[in-house]
C-alpha positions as CSV (number, residue, x, y, z in Angstrom):
1,X,128.2,91.9,73.7
2,X,126.8,88.6,74.7
3,X,123.6,90.7,75.2
4,X,122.6,89.4,78.5
5,X,121.7,91.8,81.4
6,X,123.1,91.8,84.7
7,X,119.8,92.2,86.9
8,X,117.4,88.8,86.9
9,X,114.4,88.5,85.3
10,X,111.3,89.1,87.6
11,X,108.3,87.4,86.3
12,X,105.2,89.7,85.9
13,X,101.5,89.9,85.5
14,X,98.5,91.6,84.4
15,X,95.8,92.5,86.9
16,X,92.6,91.1,85.7
17,X,90.7,94.7,87.2
18,X,92.5,97.7,87.0
19,X,95.1,95.7,83.5
20,X,97.9,96.9,85.1
21,X,100.9,95.1,84.5
22,X,102.9,94.4,87.9
23,X,105.2,92.3,89.3
24,X,104.1,88.2,90.2
25,X,104.8,89.0,94.0
26,X,102.7,92.5,94.1
27,X,99.7,90.3,93.1
28,X,97.6,87.7,94.4
29,X,97.0,84.6,92.5
30,X,92.9,83.9,92.8
31,X,91.9,80.0,91.1
32,X,88.7,78.5,90.9
33,X,86.8,76.3,93.6
34,X,83.8,75.2,92.7
35,X,82.0,77.7,91.6
36,X,83.4,79.7,94.2
37,X,87.4,81.8,93.6
38,X,89.2,81.3,96.9
39,X,93.2,83.4,96.9
40,X,95.9,81.2,96.4
41,X,98.2,83.2,98.8
42,X,101.3,80.1,97.7
43,X,100.4,80.1,94.8
44,X,100.5,77.0,94.5
45,X,96.8,75.5,94.6
46,X,96.0,74.0,91.6
47,X,94.2,75.1,88.3
48,X,94.3,78.4,85.9
49,X,94.9,81.4,87.8
50,X,93.9,85.3,87.9
51,X,96.3,88.0,89.3
52,X,94.6,91.1,91.3
53,X,96.2,94.2,93.7
54,X,95.1,92.9,96.6
55,X,92.7,96.3,96.8
56,X,89.4,96.3,96.7
57,X,89.3,98.7,94.2
58,X,91.2,96.1,91.7
59,X,89.2,93.9,93.0
60,X,85.7,95.4,92.4
61,X,86.9,96.8,88.8
62,X,87.7,92.8,88.2
63,X,83.9,92.1,89.4
64,X,82.3,94.6,87.4
65,X,83.8,94.1,84.4
66,X,83.7,90.2,84.9
67,X,87.4,89.4,84.4
68,X,87.3,86.7,86.3
69,X,84.5,85.2,84.5
70,X,86.6,85.4,81.5
71,X,90.1,84.1,83.5
72,X,88.2,80.8,84.3
73,X,86.6,80.3,81.4
74,X,82.8,80.0,83.0
75,X,79.5,81.0,81.8
76,X,78.6,82.4,84.9
77,X,79.9,84.6,88.2
78,X,81.8,83.2,90.7
79,X,81.5,84.2,94.5
80,X,84.5,86.5,95.0
81,X,83.6,86.6,98.9
82,X,86.2,84.5,100.1
83,X,88.6,86.7,98.1
84,X,87.1,90.2,98.8
85,X,87.1,89.3,102.4
86,X,91.2,88.2,102.3
87,X,92.1,91.5,100.6
88,X,89.9,93.3,103.6
89,X,91.9,91.6,106.4
90,X,95.0,92.5,104.3
91,X,93.8,95.8,104.4
92,X,92.7,95.9,107.4
93,X,96.1,97.6,110.6
């Protein structure tokens, strides 16, 4: 046997809020733009990205744990207002 699997590989990332691994397609990529975090819906914006579940609980955990500071190697806390608005819009029916 060659050891190959029949299922295709699905890229996984870790949520910076809850620290759980999930499929890349289930997470929201966030990048730094100036001194603020912006949601990267398509995953094509340049720069280092951090992944978070599109849920307010995970976003709040990430902010409280200063996970975005570590992920972006920033000494000051980035503004997450735009990401919060995006997550709230996704949660609204």
